[in-house]
Backbone as ProteinMPNN parsed JSONL, in Angstrom:
{"seq_chain_A": "XXXXXXXXXXXXXXXXXXXXXXXXXXXXXXXXXXXXXXXXXXXXXXXXXXXXXXXXXXXXXXXXXXXXXXXXXXXXXXXXXXXXXXXX", "coords_chain_A": {"N_chain_A": [[2.556, 4.736, 7.321], [5.152, 5.08, 8.068], [5.963, 2.632, 9.198], [6.018, 1.024, 6.932], [8.041, 2.251, 5.465], [10.253, 1.66, 7.13], [10.277, -1.131, 6.978], [10.739, -1.576, 4.201], [13.256, -0.373, 3.966], [14.771, -2.053, 5.635], [14.612, -4.499, 4.237], [15.969, -3.773, 1.885], [18.506, -3.144, 2.876], [19.332, -5.657, 3.569], [20.01, -6.685, 1.176], [18.099, -7.554, -0.657], [16.648, -8.044, -3.855], [14.822, -5.911, -6.158], [12.579, -7.323, -7.09], [12.382, -9.333, -5.117], [11.817, -7.742, -2.867], [9.355, -6.73, -3.713], [7.869, -9.115, -3.831], [7.873, -9.85, -1.106], [6.518, -7.638, -0.037], [4.002, -8.014, -1.163], [3.025, -10.066, 0.354], [2.36, -9.005, 2.732], [0.122, -7.814, 5.258], [-1.716, -5.001, 6.273], [-2.578, -3.562, 9.305], [-4.664, -1.268, 10.785], [-6.115, 1.246, 12.953], [-8.037, 3.038, 11.986], [-9.656, 3.614, 8.852], [-7.46, 4.048, 6.092], [-6.578, 7.331, 4.996], [-7.355, 9.27, 2.042], [-4.942, 10.178, 0.926], [-3.002, 8.428, 2.075], [-3.98, 5.916, 1.237], [-3.747, 6.282, -1.51], [-0.965, 6.532, -1.654], [-0.162, 3.954, -0.875], [-1.143, 2.521, -3.046], [0.347, 3.644, -5.173], [2.92, 3.007, -4.283], [2.93, 0.208, -4.55], [2.811, 0.103, -7.339], [5.234, 1.324, -8.029], [7.15, -0.375, -6.937], [6.748, -2.9, -8.156], [4.626, -3.664, -10.717], [2.969, -5.93, -10.646], [2.722, -6.629, -8.023], [1.086, -5.946, -5.082], [0.154, -4.65, -1.85], [-1.03, -7.213, 0.258], [-3.431, -7.172, 1.936], [-5.513, -4.743, 3.585], [-6.535, -3.999, 6.739], [-8.933, -2.399, 8.743], [-10.285, -0.788, 11.679], [-12.404, 1.071, 11.861], [-14.502, 3.053, 9.726], [-13.511, 5.891, 7.75], [-15.216, 8.521, 7.542], [-14.9, 11.08, 6.513], [-12.482, 11.296, 5.058], [-11.832, 8.854, 3.907], [-10.022, 6.478, 2.036], [-10.353, 3.892, 1.211], [-12.85, 3.006, 0.429], [-14.892, 4.407, 1.888], [-15.042, 7.158, 1.048], [-13.514, 7.409, -1.374], [-12.449, 4.739, -3.536], [-9.647, 3.807, -3.668], [-8.145, 1.536, -3.422], [-9.135, -0.226, -5.255], [-8.543, 0.832, -7.668], [-6.921, 0.89, -10.822], [-3.45, 0.468, -11.059], [-2.136, 1.003, -13.404], [-3.468, 3.125, -14.512], [-2.58, 5.198, -12.926], [0.001, 5.502, -13.772], [0.0, 6.827, -16.131]], "CA_chain_A": [[3.541, 4.778, 6.269], [6.469, 4.963, 8.712], [6.283, 1.206, 9.331], [6.328, 0.513, 5.592], [9.379, 2.759, 5.145], [11.23, 0.89, 7.908], [10.3, -2.481, 6.418], [11.407, -1.53, 2.901], [14.678, -0.083, 4.208], [15.36, -3.276, 6.192], [14.777, -5.468, 3.142], [16.997, -3.301, 0.965], [19.795, -3.286, 3.562], [19.673, -7.08, 3.548], [20.424, -7.036, -0.171], [17.045, -8.134, -1.484], [16.435, -7.392, -5.14], [13.532, -5.222, -6.299], [11.547, -8.359, -7.204], [12.23, -9.962, -3.794], [11.117, -6.773, -2.026], [7.965, -6.712, -4.182], [7.22, -10.359, -3.401], [7.656, -9.74, 0.339], [5.489, -6.628, 0.17], [2.7, -8.572, -1.55], [2.61, -11.018, 1.388], [2.082, -8.244, 3.96], [-1.19, -7.254, 5.563], [-1.615, -3.799, 7.094], [-3.644, -3.433, 10.305], [-4.732, 0.082, 11.34], [-7.35, 1.465, 13.706], [-9.0, 3.78, 11.173], [-9.464, 3.482, 7.405], [-6.462, 4.98, 5.566], [-7.1, 8.501, 4.3], [-7.17, 9.245, 0.588], [-3.514, 10.335, 0.624], [-2.291, 7.191, 2.442], [-4.431, 4.852, 0.336], [-3.106, 6.554, -2.795], [0.461, 6.218, -1.514], [-0.026, 2.49, -0.898], [-1.367, 2.089, -4.422], [1.51, 4.062, -5.964], [4.066, 2.218, -3.817], [2.844, -1.085, -5.229], [3.135, 0.306, -8.748], [6.652, 1.655, -8.166], [7.976, -1.532, -6.615], [6.559, -3.855, -9.261], [3.199, -3.509, -10.996], [2.206, -7.145, -10.361], [2.701, -6.881, -6.589], [0.476, -4.928, -4.231], [-0.021, -5.138, -0.483], [-2.024, -8.279, 0.275], [-4.701, -6.732, 2.509], [-5.52, -3.665, 4.571], [-7.63, -4.151, 7.703], [-9.099, -1.237, 9.612], [-11.333, -0.961, 12.679], [-13.572, 1.929, 11.623], [-14.476, 3.812, 8.484], [-13.121, 7.3, 7.823], [-16.322, 9.121, 6.797], [-14.523, 12.354, 5.887], [-11.317, 11.236, 4.176], [-11.507, 7.453, 3.651], [-9.544, 6.135, 0.698], [-10.542, 2.461, 0.941], [-14.264, 2.689, 0.254], [-15.847, 5.353, 2.476], [-15.159, 8.304, 0.149], [-12.974, 6.901, -2.643], [-12.0, 3.341, -3.482], [-8.34, 3.789, -4.321], [-7.623, 0.169, -3.378], [-9.605, -0.986, -6.411], [-8.125, 1.528, -8.876], [-5.827, 0.265, -11.567], [-2.185, 1.19, -10.961], [-1.74, 1.404, -14.749], [-4.028, 4.442, -14.743], [-1.736, 6.152, -12.213], [1.276, 5.638, -14.467], [-0.16, 7.647, -17.35]], "C_chain_A": [[4.957, 4.635, 6.846], [6.895, 3.498, 8.815], [6.669, 0.609, 7.982], [7.715, 0.983, 5.167], [10.465, 1.954, 5.854], [11.385, -0.516, 7.328], [11.037, -2.51, 5.083], [12.905, -1.272, 3.055], [15.401, -1.321, 4.731], [15.611, -4.305, 5.087], [15.893, -5.05, 2.194], [18.393, -3.41, 1.579], [20.266, -4.73, 3.568], [19.975, -7.586, 2.139], [19.362, -7.688, -1.036], [16.9, -7.343, -2.78], [15.067, -6.715, -5.151], [12.385, -6.229, -6.363], [11.322, -9.033, -5.851], [11.507, -9.032, -2.824], [9.635, -6.736, -2.406], [7.211, -7.959, -3.738], [6.931, -10.323, -1.901], [6.529, -8.761, 0.648], [4.102, -7.191, -0.136], [2.183, -9.606, -0.551], [2.192, -10.32, 2.685], [0.619, -7.831, 4.05], [-0.971, -6.076, 6.497], [-2.825, -3.735, 8.015], [-3.574, -2.029, 10.897], [-6.064, 0.274, 12.046], [-8.432, 2.125, 12.867], [-8.643, 3.616, 9.69], [-8.424, 4.492, 6.915], [-7.125, 6.142, 4.812], [-6.802, 8.363, 2.798], [-5.687, 9.324, 0.225], [-2.746, 9.049, 0.922], [-2.69, 6.032, 1.541], [-3.819, 5.032, -1.051], [-1.627, 6.213, -2.764], [0.7, 4.712, -1.548], [-0.191, 1.961, -2.317], [-0.166, 2.427, -5.307], [2.747, 3.272, -5.572], [4.078, 0.846, -4.48], [3.224, -0.978, -6.69], [4.63, 0.554, -8.933], [7.553, 0.465, -7.883], [7.916, -2.538, -7.757], [5.061, -3.923, -9.502], [2.367, -4.746, -10.67], [2.056, -7.417, -8.874], [2.111, -5.693, -5.851], [0.396, -5.502, -2.827], [-1.197, -6.112, -0.463], [-3.386, -7.78, 0.754], [-4.477, -5.556, 3.439], [-6.755, -3.866, 5.44], [-7.715, -2.891, 8.545], [-10.326, -1.421, 10.492], [-12.568, -0.123, 12.446], [-13.382, 2.691, 10.318], [-14.051, 5.251, 8.76], [-14.111, 8.062, 6.944], [-15.986, 10.43, 6.103], [-13.451, 12.205, 4.824], [-10.941, 9.823, 3.751], [-11.142, 7.154, 2.209], [-9.709, 4.676, 0.336], [-12.026, 2.092, 0.899], [-15.237, 3.695, 0.821], [-16.097, 6.558, 1.576], [-14.714, 7.905, -1.261], [-12.528, 5.46, -2.443], [-10.68, 3.203, -4.22], [-7.728, 2.398, -4.34], [-8.065, -0.644, -4.594], [-9.25, -0.311, -7.728], [-6.964, 0.808, -9.528], [-4.567, 1.099, -11.436], [-1.711, 1.64, -12.334], [-2.295, 2.783, -15.067], [-3.178, 5.514, -14.067], [-0.442, 6.435, -12.97], [1.178, 6.552, -15.675], [0.015, 9.099, -17.114]], "O_chain_A": [[5.853, 4.122, 6.175], [8.05, 3.163, 8.552], [7.566, -0.231, 7.913], [8.48, 0.218, 4.581], [11.48, 1.607, 5.249], [12.499, -1.024, 7.206], [11.875, -3.384, 4.861], [13.721, -1.877, 2.36], [16.523, -1.605, 4.313], [16.685, -4.902, 5.012], [16.676, -5.89, 1.75], [19.355, -3.73, 0.881], [21.468, -4.994, 3.571], [20.173, -8.784, 1.937], [19.686, -8.312, -2.046], [17.017, -6.118, -2.787], [14.254, -6.929, -4.252], [11.336, -6.013, -5.757], [10.176, -9.28, -5.477], [10.673, -9.486, -2.041], [8.765, -6.714, -1.536], [6.057, -7.877, -3.318], [5.85, -10.727, -1.473], [5.683, -9.032, 1.501], [3.136, -6.877, 0.56], [1.012, -9.983, -0.61], [1.727, -10.969, 3.622], [-0.026, -7.54, 3.044], [-0.141, -6.139, 7.404], [-3.964, -3.84, 7.56], [-2.545, -1.639, 11.449], [-7.028, -0.443, 11.776], [-9.613, 1.811, 13.015], [-7.472, 3.495, 9.331], [-8.491, 5.667, 7.278], [-8.103, 5.953, 4.089], [-6.091, 7.456, 2.366], [-5.227, 8.621, -0.675], [-1.924, 8.622, 0.112], [-1.837, 5.248, 1.124], [-3.42, 4.059, -1.692], [-1.09, 5.668, -3.729], [1.65, 4.245, -2.176], [0.535, 1.061, -2.739], [0.284, 1.596, -6.095], [3.542, 2.902, -6.436], [5.128, 0.378, -4.922], [3.885, -1.866, -7.229], [5.229, 0.053, -9.884], [8.6, 0.31, -8.512], [8.954, -2.97, -8.259], [4.301, -4.212, -8.578], [1.164, -4.624, -10.438], [1.338, -8.341, -8.489], [2.589, -4.567, -5.986], [0.553, -6.708, -2.636], [-2.229, -5.866, -1.088], [-4.387, -7.946, 0.056], [-3.398, -5.39, 4.008], [-7.88, -3.898, 4.941], [-6.698, -2.374, 9.007], [-11.279, -2.106, 10.122], [-13.673, -0.544, 12.789], [-12.261, 2.936, 9.873], [-14.215, 5.757, 9.87], [-13.88, 8.232, 5.747], [-16.706, 10.852, 5.198], [-13.487, 12.894, 3.804], [-9.826, 9.611, 3.274], [-11.858, 7.528, 1.28], [-9.26, 4.249, -0.728], [-12.407, 0.989, 1.292], [-16.335, 3.835, 0.281], [-17.247, 6.94, 1.364], [-15.468, 8.056, -2.222], [-12.265, 5.025, -1.322], [-10.605, 2.561, -5.268], [-6.881, 2.107, -5.184], [-7.433, -1.648, -4.926], [-9.608, -0.811, -8.795], [-6.134, 0.195, -8.857], [-4.597, 2.306, -11.674], [-0.938, 2.594, -12.417], [-1.672, 3.541, -15.811], [-3.066, 6.626, -14.583], [0.144, 7.507, -12.814], [2.202, 7.005, -16.186], [-0.092, 9.894, -18.048]]}, "name": "protein", "num_of_chains": 1, "seq": "XXXXXXXXXXXXXXXXXXXXXXXXXXXXXXXXXXXXXXXXXXXXXXXXXXXXXXXXXXXXXXXXXXXXXXXXXXXXXXXXXXXXXXXX"}
C-alpha cells in the first residue's frame, strides 16, 4: 500500500485531475510475493471506488496463496466483489 500512496501523491503533485489519476491507476499492475490479505485486498477495491468507480487496478500478481488471510481467492474473493456494494 505504501507504493500506491507514493504513486498517487506523485500524480497529484504533477497536477493530474481525478480522472487522469484514475486512468493511470487502471493501467497499473501490482506484483507482490504473497497474496494480499483481506484488509489490503479490500483497500485496493475501495481505493478504486473512491478514485472513480469505472477504474480499478488492472491486475494483481502474487507468488503464493495466503491460506490464512488471502483476500484474492484463498479465503475471500474481494477482487471480484462489486464496488457498488461497498458504497451502500
